[in-house]
N, C-alpha and C positions, 0 to 999 in steps of 0.2 A: 504494500500500500504506500503510495507516494506521500512524502511529508507535506504537511500544510505549511505553506510559506506565504509571505506577503504578496509575492507575484501571483501565486495560485488564487489567492483571495481576490486580488484586483481583477484578474481575468474572469473569475466567476461573477463578479459584480457587473462587469460590462456585458457578459452573456445574459445575465438576468434582465438587464435593461433592454437588450436587443430582442429578447423573446417577447417582451410586452409591447415593443414599439410597432412592429408590422401589423399584427392583428388590429391594433387600435387605428392604424392608418387606413386599412382597407374598409373598416366599418364606417369611416367618415367620408368615404369617397362615393360619389354617384357616377359622374362621367368616367372617372378612372376605372370603374368596374365594367363599363359598357363598351368602351372603344377597343380597337385592336392594340393589344399590348405586346411589346417586343422587349424581352429582357434576356440578356446573356451575362453570366458572371465573369465577364472579361473587363479588364481595367481600361478606363478611358479618362480623358481630360476634358474640361469645358472647352467647347469650340470644335470638338471632333464631329465628323459627319457620318451618319449611318445610312446606308443605301437599303431601302426596303423594296424588294421586287414586287411588281404588279403583274398578274397573269395577262397574257396577250389575248386578243380576240381572234378566233378562227371561224371560217365559214364552212358550211357543209356543201360538198360537191356531189352532184347527181351523176354517178358513174353509170354509163350505158353498158350494155352487154358487149364485151370485147374491148371496152375502153380502158383507159389507164387512169391511175390516181392522179390527182392534182396536188403537186407538192407545194406546200405553203411555207413561207419563211417569215414567221411572225417575229416581231421584235418585242422582247420582254420589257415591259414598262418599268420605270424606276422612280421612286419618290425619295428625295433626300431630306432627312430630318437631322437638323443640327442640334447637338447637345449643348444648348446655349443657356440653360438654366441650372444653376447650382444653388439650392436653397438650404438653409439650416435653421435650426432652433436650438438655442443653448440655454441651459439652466444649471444652477449650482445647488449642491446638497451639503450643508455644513457638516453633518454627522452621517457619513455614508453607512456606518455600521447599523444604524437604525433601519435602513432599507432592507437589510438581510433579516432583521428580526421582525419587521412589520411590512410584509409585501404590499399591502394596500397603500402604504405610504408612497411607494414608488409610483403607483398609478396616479396619485395626486400631482406628482411632479411631471410625469410622462405625458398625460393626456393633453394638457395645453400645448405642449411642444408638437405633438403629432397632429393635433387639429390644425395648427398653424400651417404645417406642411401640406396637409390635405386640402386646405382652402386655397393655397397657392396653386396647386396642381389643377384643382377644379376650375379656378378662375382662368387659367391659361387655356384649358380645353374649351370652356364655354366662350372664350374670346375669339375662337376660330369661326364664329358665325359669319363674319364678313367675307370669308373666303368661299362660301357656298354661293357661287355665282352662276352655276350651270342651270339651276332651276329657278323659276319665278318665285319671288318672295310671297309666302302665304300670309294672310291676315293683314291688318292695318294698324299703324301706330295709335295707341290709346284706345283701341277697340277690343273688347273682350273676345277671347277665343271662342269660336262657335263650332258647331258640328261641321259646317261647310268648310271652315278653315282646316280642321283636321282631315277632312275628306280630300281636299285639294292637295295637301302635303303627301298623303298616302298615294294618291293617284300619280303625283310627280315621281315618286320613288318607283312605282310600278312601271311607268313609262321609261324610266332610266334603266330598266331591266335588272333591278335588284332581285336576286334569286328569291323565289317564293319560300324557300326553306330558311332564309336568313331572317333573324329577328330584327324588328324595326323598333326604334325607341323615340319617344317624344319627351324631351326634358324642358320643363317650363318653370317659371317662377311661381311663388305661392298664390298670387292673385289669379294667374291664368289657370292654375290647378283647381282653384276654387270655382272658377267659371266652368271648367270642363265637367266637374262632378255635379254641377247644377243643370247640365243639359238634360231636359226632361226625359228623353227617350233612353238615357243611359243611367239614370239615377233613381228609377222607380222599379219596383218589383214587377208590376203588371206589364212593363214593356221590355225589361232587360233581365228578368228572372233573378237568379241568385247574385249575378254580378251587380245588378241595380240595388239589391238589398245590401250588399257589402258597401257600395258607394254611399248609400244613404245612412247606414248604421255605423260602419267602421270608418268611413271617410276616405277609403282607398279606391281610387279609380280602377286600378288594375290594368285592363286592356280595353282599348277602344279603337275600332276600325283598323285592326291589325297592329296598333302601336301599344307597346308597353309604356305606360305613362309614369314619369318620375318628376318630382319637384326638387328644386334646389334654390337656396337663398342667394346663390352666387351667380345666377343668370344675369348677363350683362344688361345694363340700362343706360340710355343716352337721352339727351335733351331734357327740357323742363316743362314745356307746355305744348303738346302733351309729352309725357315721358314715354319713350319707346322701349319696350322690353324685347330683347332679342332671344327668343326661344329657339330650340334646335330640334329638328326631326331628322333622323339619320339611321343608316344601317351600320353595323359594327366596322366594316372596312372603309367607312368614310373618313375616319380619323385614326391616326396612329400616335401612340404614346411609347416612346423609346426610353428605357432606363438602363444605365450602365453602372458598373461598380466604380467607386472612387478608390484610389490607392491607399495602402496602409501608411500611417505616419512613419517618418524615418526612425530607425532603431536608436535607442538611447536618448530620445527627446522627452521621455517621461510620459508619453501618451500611449494608450492602449486602445485598439479598435477591434470591433467585431461587426460582422455583416448579418443582417436579418433579411432573409430571402424566402418568399412564398408567393405562389400564384402570379408569376411574372412581375413581381415587385421586388425591389431591393433597396435597402437602407444601410447606411453606415452609422454606427454608434461609436463615438470617441470619448474616452474618459481621460482627463488630465488633471493635474493639481494646479490650483490657482493660488499663488503665494500671497497675493494682495488681500484675499478674503479668508485664507486658510481653509478653503473648502474644495471639494472635488467638483470639477466642472464636466458636464456631459453635453456633447453636441450631437444632435441627430441631423444628418444631412442626406441629400439625395441629388443625383445628377440626372437630368432628363431633358428631353425635347419633345415637342408635339407639333403635328402638322396635318393638313388635309391630305389624305391619300387618294380618294376618289371624289372629285368635286360633285359628280352627278348623283352620288349616293347620300347627299345631304340636302336639306331644305331649311332655309332661314324663315322662321315663323315669327312674325311681329305681333305684338299686342300692346 
């Protein structure tokens, strides 16, 4: 059995923090859990570019009897996503030994840091609405989302040849979500059955016109009179979120790092000693980039 040393204890503390970090991050993400996530445990630096391949389009050839096949030379599409965002949240724990004795105390420190990272990722993903230019904008500024608005967004994605098997999502702000769950045909038992009852009693829209509906407090808003809310309707491959590992601190610098990786997400947790406050300092950070992969697979929905 290995001896218990200060180095072992320090490493154990960082691992304990890392274990709690990632599940808390994922539970606070909406868009981050819906888009196409690309994560590889390879080291990267801010500014690196990741090439995401996009499948080519092929055509069907009607081959007559005795005919020959028609060779196609499709070009593989490519979307470049720059790892241009390195965000961190740092906090200090004066008596780190209490964390080992009272695990719930760690969550009190960890949750605000993780929520801050989640909100930054969500804000960047929701800010991509302006890049959905292939389809006509659905809805109007300052006007509540209606059944016709949702219908036009779904029709646009169908005409863009989004595969029928692909899940489609509608992410709206709380006001738009409230308007959707008040659409009579989808919020009453007599017209929508069990789904309408859930919307009426539980307040959950669930699915409407082939969209899984989610709400986020971070949906972008612009203007003042009226305020324009920029909701997004999209299929998973419309948006890409690329996350890469950050390197370990230099040996001998007094910092210890561990990685938390799960479900195509990766975080780094760094513990170091802060001499000015005589406390242990924890930094939770992530390196990522996001971009539109398929313009036609997304619709900008205004309200």
